[in-house]
RODO-2510 file (C-alpha; in nm, 4 decimals, decimal comma):
residues 573
     n   res          X          Y          Z
     1     m    -4,4563     2,0553    -5,8882
     2     a    -4,0978     2,2691    -5,7569
     3     a    -4,3513     2,3536    -5,4487
     4     r    -4,3361     2,0078    -5,3361
     5     s    -3,9382     2,0128    -5,3694
     6     r    -3,8693     2,2525    -5,0359
     7     l    -3,9237     1,8946    -4,8040
     8     k    -3,6775     1,6905    -5,0481
     9     h    -3,3512     1,8027    -4,8293
    10     d    -3,1049     1,5739    -4,6869
    11     a    -3,2224     1,4683    -4,3783
    12     a    -2,9661     1,3182    -4,3080
    13     a    -2,7225     1,5904    -4,1276
    14     p    -2,9751     1,8427    -3,9633
    15     p    -2,9215     2,0368    -3,6653
    16     d    -2,9915     1,8892    -3,3295
    17     v    -3,3257     2,0113    -3,2243
    18     a    -3,5889     2,0056    -2,9167
    19     v    -3,8825     2,1878    -2,8337
    20     p    -3,8856     2,3479    -2,4359
    21     a    -4,2363     2,3825    -2,2707
    22     e    -4,1551     2,7591    -2,2151
    23     k    -4,4515     3,0235    -2,3221
    24     p    -4,3925     3,1303    -2,6823
    25     t    -4,3997     3,5076    -2,7156
    26     t    -4,6761     3,6702    -2,7657
    27     a    -4,9120     3,6483    -3,0676
    28     t    -5,2051     3,7359    -3,2546
    29     p    -5,5202     3,5709    -3,2571
    30     y    -5,4946     3,1997    -3,4161
    31     l    -5,1134     3,2714    -3,4028
    32     t    -4,9273     2,9240    -3,3128
    33     q    -4,5723     2,9031    -3,2739
    34     l    -4,2652     2,7092    -3,1322
    35     r    -3,9052     2,7893    -2,9971
    36     i    -3,6457     2,5261    -3,1352
    37     f    -3,3915     2,4591    -2,8982
    38     p    -3,0872     2,2858    -2,8888
    39     a    -3,1418     1,8806    -2,7159
    40     r    -3,0679     1,8904    -2,3455
    41     h    -3,0205     1,5465    -2,2079
    42     g    -3,1485     1,2592    -2,4749
    43     k    -3,5074     1,4200    -2,4165
    44     l    -3,7549     1,3906    -2,6660
    45     p    -3,8793     1,7354    -2,8046
    46     v    -4,1923     1,8930    -2,5976
    47     l    -4,4268     2,0652    -2,8161
    48     g    -4,5536     2,4026    -2,7041
    49     r    -4,8555     2,5860    -2,7869
    50     s    -4,9187     2,4766    -3,1169
    51     l    -4,9131     2,0913    -2,9980
    52     r    -5,1405     2,0690    -2,7354
    53     i    -5,1073     1,7540    -2,5568
    54     t    -5,3929     1,6307    -2,3362
    55     g    -5,4876     1,3662    -2,0678
    56     g    -5,1594     1,2812    -1,9361
    57     r    -4,8401     0,9983    -2,0201
    58     r    -5,1209     0,8547    -2,2069
    59     g    -5,1072     1,1382    -2,5418
    60     l    -5,4096     1,3305    -2,6906
    61     f    -5,2744     1,5937    -2,9023
    62     r    -5,4051     1,8176    -3,1505
    63     w    -5,2453     2,1210    -3,3683
    64     v    -5,4395     2,4279    -3,2956
    65     g    -5,3914     2,8245    -3,2862
    66     s    -5,4776     3,0329    -2,9743
    67     g    -5,8011     3,0380    -3,0990
    68     e    -5,8684     2,6568    -3,0700
    69     t    -5,9022     2,6333    -3,4578
    70     g    -5,8016     2,3205    -3,6777
    71     g    -5,5472     2,1338    -3,7522
    72     m    -5,3969     1,7385    -3,7073
    73     s    -5,5203     1,5432    -3,4413
    74     g    -5,5190     1,2444    -3,2570
    75     m    -5,5121     0,9777    -2,9715
    76     g    -5,2754     0,7411    -2,8171
    77     s    -5,2639     0,5361    -2,4982
    78     r    -4,9773     0,2755    -2,4870
    79     g    -4,8503     0,3994    -2,8825
    80     r    -4,8029     0,6893    -2,7708
    81     w    -4,4821     0,7978    -2,9052
    82     a    -4,5660     0,6932    -3,2223
    83     l    -4,8710     0,9045    -3,2362
    84     v    -4,6912     1,2348    -3,0968
    85     s    -4,3357     1,1437    -3,3060
    86     v    -4,6072     1,2759    -3,5935
    87     g    -4,6846     1,6213    -3,4275
    88     v    -4,3302     1,6615    -3,3517
    89     m    -4,1343     1,5835    -3,7280
    90     v    -4,4256     1,8174    -3,8212
    91     v    -4,2516     2,0749    -3,6783
    92     v    -3,8874     1,9974    -3,6163
    93     l    -3,7669     2,0892    -3,9217
    94     g    -3,4142     2,0707    -3,9965
    95     a    -3,1707     2,2924    -4,2012
    96     v    -3,3923     2,5429    -4,3402
    97     p    -3,5494     2,4255    -4,6924
    98     s    -3,5032     2,6664    -5,0132
    99     g    -3,8818     2,8203    -5,0288
   100     g    -4,0854     3,0944    -5,2150
   101     p    -3,9050     3,4391    -5,2518
   102     a    -3,8160     3,5861    -4,9977
   103     v    -3,6268     3,9264    -4,8819
   104     a    -3,3732     3,9626    -4,6467
   105     d    -3,3134     4,2266    -4,3265
   106     g    -2,9771     4,2427    -4,2451
   107     g    -2,8802     3,8988    -4,2620
   108     g    -3,2917     3,7392    -4,1972
   109     r    -3,5555     3,6687    -4,4233
   110     l    -3,8705     3,4571    -4,4275
   111     v    -3,8508     3,1287    -4,5703
   112     d    -4,2019     2,9486    -4,6104
   113     v    -4,1672     2,5768    -4,4337
   114     s    -4,5490     2,4712    -4,4966
   115     d    -4,6651     2,1595    -4,5978
   116     p    -4,6591     2,1318    -4,9538
   117     v    -5,0260     1,9338    -5,0350
   118     f    -5,3698     2,0376    -4,8131
   119     y    -5,6293     1,7786    -4,8625
   120     v    -6,0076     1,8800    -4,8015
   121     p    -6,2221     1,5893    -4,7791
   122     l    -6,5193     1,5611    -4,9929
   123     g    -6,8045     1,5575    -4,7749
   124     p    -6,8819     1,3985    -4,3673
   125     a    -6,9464     1,0069    -4,6059
   126     t    -6,6218     1,0053    -4,6411
   127     g    -6,5379     0,9976    -4,2721
   128     q    -6,2810     1,2482    -4,2851
   129     t    -6,2849     1,5343    -4,0336
   130     p    -6,2288     1,9393    -4,2316
   131     q    -5,9222     2,0409    -4,0685
   132     d    -5,7514     2,4288    -4,1002
   133     a    -5,4989     2,4352    -4,3423
   134     a    -5,2025     2,6279    -4,2218
   135     v    -4,8768     2,8375    -4,3337
   136     r    -4,5753     2,8913    -4,1323
   137     f    -4,2915     3,1189    -4,2047
   138     r    -3,9494     3,0481    -4,0707
   139     y    -3,7784     3,3604    -3,9814
   140     t    -3,3873     3,2903    -4,0649
   141     g    -3,1315     3,5533    -3,9136
   142     d    -3,0920     3,7210    -3,6088
   143     g    -3,3420     3,9559    -3,5017
   144     s    -3,4109     4,1681    -3,1490
   145     g    -3,6687     3,8803    -3,0723
   146     g    -4,0622     4,0062    -2,9648
   147     g    -4,1729     4,0324    -3,3385
   148     r    -4,2721     4,3098    -3,5726
   149     a    -4,6629     4,3728    -3,7352
   150     g    -4,6874     4,2011    -4,0774
   151     k    -4,9986     4,0546    -4,2780
   152     v    -5,0425     3,7421    -4,4140
   153     r    -5,2794     3,7812    -4,7918
   154     f    -5,4264     3,4307    -4,8759
   155     d    -5,4836     3,4422    -5,2197
   156     v    -5,7485     3,2035    -5,3012
   157     r    -5,8807     3,2079    -5,6567
   158     g    -5,6575     2,9765    -5,7717
   159     l    -5,9059     2,6897    -5,5708
   160     a    -6,2083     2,7987    -5,7907
   161     g    -6,4233     2,4390    -5,8494
   162     v    -6,1846     2,2747    -5,5705
   163     a    -6,2098     2,4405    -5,2669
   164     e    -6,3947     2,7615    -5,0979
   165     v    -6,3281     2,9550    -4,7645
   166     t    -6,5257     2,8382    -4,4998
   167     g    -6,3682     3,0392    -4,2363
   168     v    -6,1398     3,2678    -4,1122
   169     p    -6,0007     3,4116    -3,7621
   170     d    -6,0318     3,6770    -3,5868
   171     g    -5,7976     3,9903    -3,7261
   172     c    -5,8655     3,8744    -4,0676
   173     t    -6,1595     4,0551    -4,3619
   174     g    -6,2433     3,9530    -4,6517
   175     e    -6,3562     3,5965    -4,6129
   176     k    -6,5984     3,6292    -4,9405
   177     t    -6,3550     3,8127    -5,1504
   178     p    -6,0549     3,6459    -5,3548
   179     v    -5,7921     3,7651    -5,1144
   180     v    -5,8566     3,7273    -4,7756
   181     t    -5,6233     3,9709    -4,4810
   182     c    -5,4836     3,8240    -4,1328
   183     g    -5,2475     4,0794    -3,9125
   184     q    -5,0094     3,9158    -3,7713
   185     t    -4,6926     3,9375    -3,5704
   186     i    -4,3736     3,7915    -3,7172
   187     s    -4,1742     3,5857    -3,5051
   188     e    -3,8256     3,7051    -3,5420
   189     g    -3,6003     3,6315    -3,1955
   190     p    -3,2805     3,5229    -3,2224
   191     e    -3,1550     3,1213    -3,1631
   192     p    -3,2554     2,9443    -2,9548
   193     y    -3,5709     3,1994    -2,9345
   194     r    -3,6521     3,0917    -3,3216
   195     a    -4,0232     3,0667    -3,3756
   196     d    -4,2174     2,9445    -3,7069
   197     t    -4,5054     3,1992    -3,7525
   198     v    -4,7911     3,0690    -3,8035
   199     q    -5,1917     3,1558    -3,9926
   200     q    -5,4435     2,9299    -4,0505
   201     l    -5,7134     2,9550    -4,2966
   202     g    -6,0585     2,7404    -4,2981
   203     l    -6,0890     2,5164    -4,6472
   204     a    -6,3727     2,2886    -4,7471
   205     a    -6,4681     2,1352    -5,1462
   206     v    -6,6872     2,3218    -5,3224
   207     a    -6,9960     2,1132    -5,3994
   208     g    -6,9063     1,8884    -5,6844
   209     a    -6,5679     1,8599    -5,6442
   210     k    -6,3920     1,5451    -5,7921
   211     a    -6,1440     1,3386    -5,6187
   212     g    -5,7910     1,4240    -5,6581
   213     e    -5,9151     1,7346    -5,8494
   214     t    -5,5977     2,0286    -5,7540
   215     g    -5,6320     2,4098    -5,7139
   216     v    -5,3682     2,6114    -5,5558
   217     l    -5,3110     2,8284    -5,2917
   218     r    -5,1118     3,1044    -5,2716
   219     y    -5,0373     3,3191    -4,9623
   220     t    -4,7559     3,6361    -4,9130
   221     l    -4,6275     3,7224    -4,5216
   222     i    -4,4893     4,1261    -4,5422
   223     s    -4,4064     4,3128    -4,1934
   224     d    -4,5660     4,6603    -4,2497
   225     d    -4,2561     4,8348    -4,2708
   226     g    -4,1593     4,6237    -4,6350
   227     s    -3,8707     4,4666    -4,4755
   228     l    -3,9218     4,1087    -4,4030
   229     k    -4,1586     3,9651    -4,7199
   230     g    -4,2035     3,5412    -4,8147
   231     s    -4,4229     3,4226    -5,0229
   232     g    -4,5466     3,0503    -5,1447
   233     s    -4,8377     2,8029    -5,1996
   234     l    -4,9330     2,4767    -5,1474
   235     d    -5,1990     2,2272    -5,3735
   236     v    -5,4949     2,1873    -5,2401
   237     v    -5,6674     1,8611    -5,2968
   238     a    -6,0157     1,7644    -5,3471
   239     g    -6,0464     1,4361    -5,1134
   240     s    -5,8211     1,2653    -4,8896
   241     p    -5,6004     0,9402    -4,8484
   242     r    -5,7174     0,7735    -4,5353
   243     l    -5,4489     0,5171    -4,4612
   244     l    -5,5636     0,1899    -4,2715
   245     v    -5,2655    -0,0616    -4,0694
   246     s    -5,3326    -0,4108    -4,0264
   247     d    -5,3977    -0,5123    -3,6555
   248     t    -5,1588    -0,8287    -3,5382
   249     g    -5,3451    -0,9733    -3,2224
   250     p    -5,1474    -1,0649    -2,9256
   251     r    -4,8276    -1,3037    -2,9609
   252     t    -4,6344    -1,5743    -2,7368
   253     a    -4,2220    -1,5677    -2,7812
   254     e    -3,9419    -1,7490    -2,5880
   255     r    -3,6660    -1,5496    -2,4239
   256     g    -3,4200    -1,4076    -2,6759
   257     e    -3,6149    -1,5364    -2,9123
   258     d    -3,6890    -1,2715    -3,2595
   259     l    -4,0868    -1,2127    -3,2621
   260     s    -4,2020    -1,0754    -3,6696
   261     i    -4,4454    -0,8042    -3,6784
   262     p    -4,6260    -0,8150    -4,0830
   263     l    -4,7203    -0,5490    -4,1709
   264     f    -4,9967    -0,4364    -4,4074
   265     v    -5,0959    -0,0716    -4,5195
   266     r    -5,4374    -0,0007    -4,6742
   267     n    -5,5125     0,3833    -4,8380
   268     a    -5,9454     0,3617    -4,7993
   269     g    -5,9354     0,7410    -4,8713
   270     d    -6,0749     0,8829    -5,2366
   271     v    -5,7078     0,9891    -5,3211
   272     t    -5,3663     0,8438    -5,3634
   273     a    -5,0975     0,8595    -5,0399
   274     r    -4,7880     1,0410    -5,1559
   275     g    -4,5135     0,9448    -4,9085
   276     l    -4,5681     0,6961    -4,6167
   277     y    -4,4008     0,6541    -4,2456
   278     l    -4,4453     0,4822    -3,9320
   279     s    -4,3468     0,4172    -3,6100
   280     l    -4,2866     0,0970    -3,4062
   281     d    -4,2893     0,1589    -3,0104
   282     p    -4,2642    -0,1200    -2,7919
   283     t    -4,1883    -0,0965    -2,4097
   284     e    -3,9130    -0,1115    -2,2865
   285     a    -3,8900    -0,4678    -2,2072
   286     m    -3,8341    -0,5446    -2,5919
   287     a    -3,5424    -0,4330    -2,8234
   288     i    -3,5371    -0,3786    -3,1948
   289     v    -3,3786    -0,6244    -3,4178
   290     g    -3,2215    -0,4630    -3,7347
   291     r    -3,1471    -0,1228    -3,8509
   292     a    -3,2780    -0,0502    -4,1820
   293     a    -3,1356     0,3006    -4,3924
   294     n    -3,4639     0,4601    -4,4752
   295     c    -3,5419     0,4792    -3,9933
   296     w    -3,4232     0,6442    -3,6958
   297     y    -3,3394     0,4557    -3,3999
   298     g    -3,3975     0,6106    -3,0230
   299     k    -3,3858     0,4173    -2,7066
   300     a    -3,6533     0,1962    -2,7621
   301     q    -3,8532     0,3566    -3,0476
   302     m    -3,8333     0,3692    -3,3795
   303     y    -3,9787     0,5391    -3,7233
   304     c    -3,9379     0,5398    -4,0744
   305     v    -3,9665     0,7317    -4,3848
   306     l    -4,1165     0,5910    -4,6958
   307     p    -4,1295     0,9240    -4,9473
   308     d    -4,1566     0,8163    -5,2484
   309     i    -4,4372     0,5165    -5,2640
   310     r    -4,7603     0,6029    -5,3908
   311     i    -5,0789     0,4101    -5,2308
   312     a    -5,4009     0,4073    -5,4689
   313     p    -5,7517     0,4282    -5,3085
   314     g    -5,8298     0,0555    -5,2405
   315     q    -5,4509    -0,0512    -5,2694
   316     t    -5,3126    -0,3169    -5,0250
   317     v    -4,9062    -0,2098    -4,9643
   318     r    -4,7143    -0,4543    -4,7471
   319     i    -4,3769    -0,4018    -4,5537
   320     d    -4,1001    -0,5723    -4,6506
   321     p    -3,8642    -0,6784    -4,4595
   322     p    -4,1178    -0,6988    -4,1663
   323     l    -4,0280    -0,5259    -3,8738
   324     r    -3,8765    -0,7493    -3,5807
   325     v    -3,8680    -0,7372    -3,1778
   326     t    -3,6870    -0,9783    -2,9110
   327     p    -3,7548    -0,9995    -2,6031
   328     r    -3,4398    -0,8295    -2,3466
   329     p    -3,4172    -1,0557    -2,0014
   330     e    -3,6863    -0,9259    -1,7641
   331     a    -3,9487    -0,9352    -2,0492
   332     v    -4,2576    -1,0829    -1,9326
   333     d    -4,6213    -0,9682    -2,0583
   334     p    -4,4739    -0,6671    -2,3130
   335     l    -4,6441    -0,4222    -2,5583
   336     v    -4,5429    -0,3066    -2,8784
   337     s    -4,7192     0,0480    -3,0455
   338     y    -4,7001     0,1123    -3,3880
   339     a    -4,8392     0,3247    -3,6292
   340     v    -4,8509     0,4396    -4,0023
   341     g    -4,9452     0,7776    -4,1592
   342     l    -4,9117     1,0054    -4,4602
   343     g    -4,5449     1,0799    -4,5591
   344     t    -4,3500     1,3815    -4,6438
   345     e    -4,6448     1,6056    -4,6955
   346     y    -4,7166     1,5823    -4,3185
   347     v    -4,4479     1,4845    -4,1532
   348     n    -4,0441     1,6118    -4,2286
   349     r    -3,7558     1,3365    -4,2166
   350     d    -3,5404     1,5236    -4,0216
   351     p    -3,4720     1,2785    -3,7834
   352     l    -3,5457     1,3719    -3,4080
   353     p    -3,2342     1,4496    -3,1328
   354     d    -3,0749     1,1703    -2,9866
   355     y    -3,2476     0,9247    -3,2694
   356     t    -2,9676     0,7706    -3,4989
   357     r    -3,0229     0,6363    -3,8640
   358     g    -3,0007     0,3267    -3,9050
   359     k    -2,7240     0,1712    -4,2240
   360     g    -2,9187    -0,1605    -4,3089
   361     a    -3,1574    -0,2525    -4,6198
   362     p    -3,3861    -0,0362    -4,6225
   363     l    -3,7821    -0,0793    -4,5710
   364     r    -3,9808    -0,1321    -4,8795
   365     a    -4,3695    -0,0908    -4,9386
   366     t    -4,4393    -0,3572    -5,2023
   367     p    -4,8352    -0,3965    -5,3161
   368     a    -4,9274    -0,7153    -5,2057
   369     a    -5,2813    -0,8554    -5,1290
   370     a    -5,3583    -0,9480    -4,7433
   371     p    -5,4099    -1,2606    -4,6035
   372     d    -5,8178    -1,3259    -4,5073
   373     d    -5,8031    -1,3640    -4,1928
   374     v    -5,6390    -1,0034    -4,1788
   375     d    -5,8450    -0,7385    -3,9821
   376     f    -5,7579    -0,3590    -4,0241
   377     l    -5,7465    -0,0495    -3,8301
   378     d    -5,8624     0,3547    -3,8177
   379     p    -5,7551     0,4905    -3,7210
   380     s    -5,4356     0,3690    -3,8237
   381     r    -5,1952     0,2571    -3,5096
   382     a    -5,2496    -0,0068    -3,3246
   383     q    -5,0792    -0,2817    -3,0632
   384     f    -5,1072    -0,6127    -2,9035
   385     d    -4,9556    -0,8320    -2,6037
   386     v    -4,6117    -1,0731    -2,6106
   387     t    -4,6631    -1,3680    -2,3316
   388     v    -4,3088    -1,4296    -2,2989
   389     a    -4,2320    -1,7440    -2,1399
   390     n    -4,0248    -1,6106    -1,8527
   391     t    -4,0193    -1,5888    -1,4570
   392     s    -4,0641    -1,3990    -1,1214
   393     d    -3,9389    -1,4970    -0,7875
   394     y    -4,0908    -1,2991    -0,5336
   395     a    -4,0109    -1,2912    -0,1643
   396     a    -4,2085    -1,1710     0,1615
   397     i    -4,0693    -0,9163     0,3767
   398     g    -4,1310    -0,9854     0,7538
   399     a    -4,0728    -0,7462     1,0308
   400     d    -3,9029    -0,7678     1,3598
   401     i    -4,1531    -0,5869     1,6369
   402     t    -4,0794    -0,5144     2,0394
   403     g    -4,1651    -0,2868     2,2448
   404     r    -4,3323    -0,2881     2,6129
   405     v    -4,7023    -0,3938     2,6390
   406     g    -4,9574    -0,0723     2,5494
   407     s    -4,7152     0,0959     2,3502
   408     r    -4,7483     0,1966     1,9874
   409     v    -4,4977     0,0226     1,7123
   410     n    -4,4391     0,1083     1,3325
   411     v    -4,3769    -0,2434     1,0834
   412     v    -4,2772    -0,2074     0,7981
   413     v    -4,3589    -0,5048     0,5560
   414     g    -4,4873    -0,6157     0,2134
   415     y    -4,2739    -0,8121    -0,1085
   416     v    -4,0098    -0,7886    -0,3538
   417     n    -3,9413    -0,8817    -0,6923
   418     k    -3,5981    -1,0614    -0,7349
   419     g    -3,6837    -1,1061    -1,1700
   420     p    -3,5218    -1,2225    -1,3549
   421     g    -3,8837    -1,1237    -1,4780
   422     v    -4,0421    -0,7852    -1,4005
   423     p    -4,4149    -0,7548    -1,5522
   424     r    -4,5674    -0,4880    -1,6784
   425     d    -4,9230    -0,4997    -1,5268
   426     a    -4,9198    -0,7553    -1,3299
   427     a    -5,0996    -0,7866    -1,0005
   428     v    -4,9437    -0,9120    -0,7042
   429     k    -5,0650    -0,9179    -0,3328
   430     a    -4,8961    -0,9320     0,0215
   431     v    -5,1169    -1,0812     0,3049
   432     f    -5,0106    -0,9243     0,6001
   433     t    -5,1503    -1,1344     0,9152
   434     v    -5,1093    -0,9630     1,3080
   435     p    -5,0013    -1,0896     1,5715
   436     p    -5,2345    -1,2273     1,8191
   437     g    -5,0918    -0,9622     2,1063
   438     a    -5,0679    -0,6569     1,8361
   439     k    -5,3738    -0,5090     1,7209
   440     v    -5,3457    -0,2478     1,3998
   441     v    -5,3957     0,1088     1,5001
   442     a    -5,3069     0,2684     1,1787
   443     p    -5,3233     0,1348     0,8467
   444     p    -5,1545     0,2172     0,5452
   445     y    -5,2279     0,5296     0,3802
   446     d    -5,2143     0,7242     0,1121
   447     p    -5,4197     1,0652     0,0143
   448     e    -5,3686     1,0665    -0,3040
   449     l    -5,5634     0,7872    -0,3610
   450     d    -5,8393     0,9369    -0,1887
   451     e    -5,7872     1,2649    -0,3597
   452     e    -5,9099     1,0576    -0,6949
   453     m    -6,1491     0,8323    -0,5236
   454     l    -5,9706     0,5164    -0,5083
   455     p    -5,9299     0,2843    -0,2961
   456     q    -5,6838     0,2541    -0,0567
   457     h    -5,4025    -0,0271    -0,1098
   458     c    -5,4234    -0,2472     0,2174
   459     k    -5,7727    -0,3597     0,2911
   460     t    -5,8953    -0,5807     0,5635
   461     s    -6,2072    -0,7814     0,6248
   462     d    -6,1123    -0,9539     0,9616
   463     r    -6,1341    -0,6832     1,1600
   464     d    -5,8201    -0,5956     1,1025
   465     r    -5,7322    -0,9257     1,1671
   466     t    -5,5561    -0,9636     0,8135
   467     y    -5,4658    -0,6977     0,6133
   468     v    -5,4693    -0,7703     0,2094
   469     c    -5,2332    -0,5081     0,0035
   470     e    -5,1938    -0,4836    -0,3414
   471     l    -4,9814    -0,3008    -0,6113
   472     s    -4,9896    -0,3090    -0,9480
   473     d    -4,5964    -0,4490    -1,0144
   474     g    -4,3873    -0,3025    -1,2686
   475     l    -4,0252    -0,2030    -1,0583
   476     r    -3,7813    -0,4498    -0,9505
   477     k    -3,7430    -0,2392    -0,5576
   478     p    -3,9271    -0,3554    -0,2654
   479     q    -4,3149    -0,2471    -0,2361
   480     e    -4,3639    -0,1579     0,1472
   481     f    -4,6706    -0,0912     0,3247
   482     a    -4,5861     0,0816     0,6661
   483     f    -4,8470    -0,0040     0,9854
   484     a    -4,8877     0,1470     1,3251
   485     l    -4,9522    -0,1232     1,5787
   486     r    -5,0283    -0,1659     2,0078
   487     i    -4,8774    -0,4135     2,1787
   488     t    -5,2006    -0,5792     2,3450
   489     g    -5,0532    -0,8547     2,5839
   490     d    -4,7918    -1,0321     2,6963
   491     d    -4,9135    -1,3082     2,3877
   492     d    -4,5302    -1,3457     2,1227
   493     r    -4,6807    -1,5791     1,8479
   494     p    -4,5634    -1,4622     1,5397
   495     g    -4,8045    -1,3362     1,2701
   496     s    -4,6446    -1,3461     0,8724
   497     v    -4,6302    -1,1735     0,5489
   498     t    -4,7918    -1,4172     0,2770
   499     v    -4,7187    -1,3191    -0,1137
   500     r    -4,9692    -1,4262    -0,3592
   501     r    -4,9844    -1,4059    -0,7368
   502     s    -5,2510    -1,2871    -0,8990
   503     g    -5,3529    -1,1873    -1,2530
   504     k    -5,0566    -1,1725    -1,5594
   505     a    -4,7908    -1,3008    -1,2628
   506     p    -4,5415    -1,5392    -1,4105
   507     e    -4,4699    -1,8759    -1,2178
   508     d    -4,2190    -1,8254    -0,9637
   509     p    -4,0099    -2,1122    -0,9280
   510     v    -3,8772    -2,0450    -0,5855
   511     s    -4,1703    -2,0924    -0,3164
   512     a    -4,0007    -2,1001     0,0229
   513     n    -3,9527    -1,7295     0,0409
   514     d    -4,2742    -1,6404    -0,0422
   515     r    -4,3731    -1,6588     0,3534
   516     a    -4,2131    -1,4479     0,6226
   517     p    -4,2614    -1,4134     0,9845
   518     v    -4,3389    -1,0939     1,1779
   519     r    -4,2004    -1,1442     1,5083
   520     l    -4,3344    -0,9912     1,8132
   521     t    -4,0966    -0,9590     2,1356
   522     v    -4,2454    -0,8077     2,4334
   523     t    -3,9887    -0,6601     2,6965
   524     g    -4,2138    -0,6177     2,9588
   525     p    -4,6040    -0,4643     3,1138
   526     a    -4,7057    -0,1941     3,0569
   527     p    -4,5433     0,1440     3,2572
   528     a    -4,7797     0,2173     3,5420
   529     t    -4,7227     0,5535     3,5094
   530     a    -4,9084     0,8262     3,8140
   531     a    -5,1671     0,8830     3,5450
   532     t    -5,2124     0,5400     3,5375
   533     a    -5,2427     0,4637     3,8917
   534     r    -5,4810     0,7085     3,9722
   535     s    -5,7067     0,6001     3,6663
   536     d    -5,6650     0,2418     3,7939
   537     t    -5,6484     0,2925     4,1859
   538     s    -5,8707     0,6003     4,2703
   539     p    -6,2112     0,4451     4,2554
   540     v    -6,1058     0,1984     4,4666
   541     v    -5,9569     0,3391     4,7425
   542     w    -6,2081     0,6242     4,7321
   543     a    -6,4552     0,2992     4,7552
   544     a    -6,2865     0,1346     5,0772
   545     a    -6,2592     0,4954     5,2311
   546     v    -6,6336     0,5854     5,1787
   547     g    -6,7443     0,2737     5,3344
   548     g    -6,5124     0,2705     5,6010
   549     t    -6,6068     0,5884     5,6829
   550     a    -6,9481     0,4755     5,6799
   551     v    -6,9344     0,1821     5,9254
   552     l    -6,7377     0,3963     6,1927
   553     l    -7,0717     0,6624     6,1210
   554     t    -7,3304     0,3782     6,2001
   555     a    -7,1491     0,2507     6,4786
   556     g    -7,0654     0,5833     6,6592
   557     l    -7,4037     0,6651     6,6021
   558     v    -7,5584     0,3617     6,7639
   559     l    -7,3165     0,3662     7,0715
   560     l    -7,4582     0,7651     7,0907
   561     r    -7,8082     0,5989     7,1073
   562     r    -7,7674     0,3324     7,3443
   563     r    -7,6172     0,5798     7,6581
   564     r    -7,8993     0,8642     7,5362
   565     e    -8,1289     0,5468     7,6697
   566     a    -7,9155     0,4266     7,9822
   567     a    -7,9200     0,7449     8,0960
   568     r    -8,2871     0,7767     8,0466
   569     t    -8,3438     0,4757     8,2525
   570     k    -8,0970     0,5576     8,5157
   571     d    -8,3005     0,9241     8,6063
   572     t    -8,6721     0,6817     8,5774
   573     p    -8,8060     0,6521     8,9455
***
């Protein structure tokens, strides 16, 4: 099995590599490419088109080509690193291993870096989904970039009785023949724009194939001008391992107490699992204890590779010694995620950038029966909550308001967590009681919440006299809410802000600062502006003037009538 030795190179001193998010060079259909860049600023590798990540900080991923075909798939929520690390380690290959024959071209050559084993499930009853096989070549020289035209030829005659071709990408011919030929663009850009040339081929087990039966898929990549050529082969195994991991369940811990994580792994597939990897990804409020020699450690995560372990179908192994974590001083409700997967067949042992290899006793996988009360999870990843005995001092943030009657003023109220505990997702409420001499004219408003059809942080149910503002307290910084008020009168009684805990919020040992005043100082009546004078006095003046005019007019008419009547009387004989 010489092909399998391709990935067994030294993992202690690989090149420092990462994958940026820039677009890869143009490729033919179903070509997936990666650019390998030096790691910068301690960031994890970011995968480009070859590993499409969907679903935000929460981690759905799958291998795709430009034609959206096949590959390894998985999903993660809070166990995001554990799962994404699978994809990262597949492609972040360190020192180029020695593959099949390669033809040099001015210092550069094509080297086969494909996975040495590909599994084809034995039908839907196994619970395994067929994937497309993928072969990968790496150009080792400093080419001009852009690549050159070429072809990949698959010789499928070695698959007889085990697997058959079920589909070919666009640009391929010979689906029903012994040799499938696919047009390909050979990526040969210089560093740091290095990209792997990848070609996929749909394979499935043939009817009657038995678990463990193995065929050989041979392949060659050659440029049209004949100057570049690389070849290799991979084992195609009927059946597939299916690893399950034990469910740990929720745990409790004291501050500073080490927490042991017993892990069991079971192979529920129909062929032997060759090699094992596992990853551990606690939230940053937990620290990993110990540094095993076959594990690599980042800021808050770790992953380990046990390449030589074999887990037969139905067999269970125990990870020894158990993994351990300990709460940091701020831990209240941390989350621990972990995952297991196949070993070097799908996961390369090169460390990720900014990860350091441990020097302690290595982890082992020991055959053992799991306790009767242990449940196994499928897919092979899990997470559990830890409740830590801790406290948090929540202090209300009040305010001082100053202004004349009728003026509009801005006020910011809220709360701050003074620690030591910092909950991950505990809900904390700030209850704002508006001073009697003011009213709310504009409560806090977040347009993004409206766009996402989510409720605003602050709500009222008593005609704007009291607002309840709620946020998920995950940071030790002030949580503030901005209101606009109008001063309505000279009532200078204060309002208040009160902090209320709910959900998983820890105990608050200091109650004296849970309430803060919102003081109102009225500096005078509303100013009598010209507009105000007109609007306030003009109707009265106008009414008085009209009334006075009417009285005078009436008096004049009466006097005039009397004079006319007197004159008529005098003239009468």
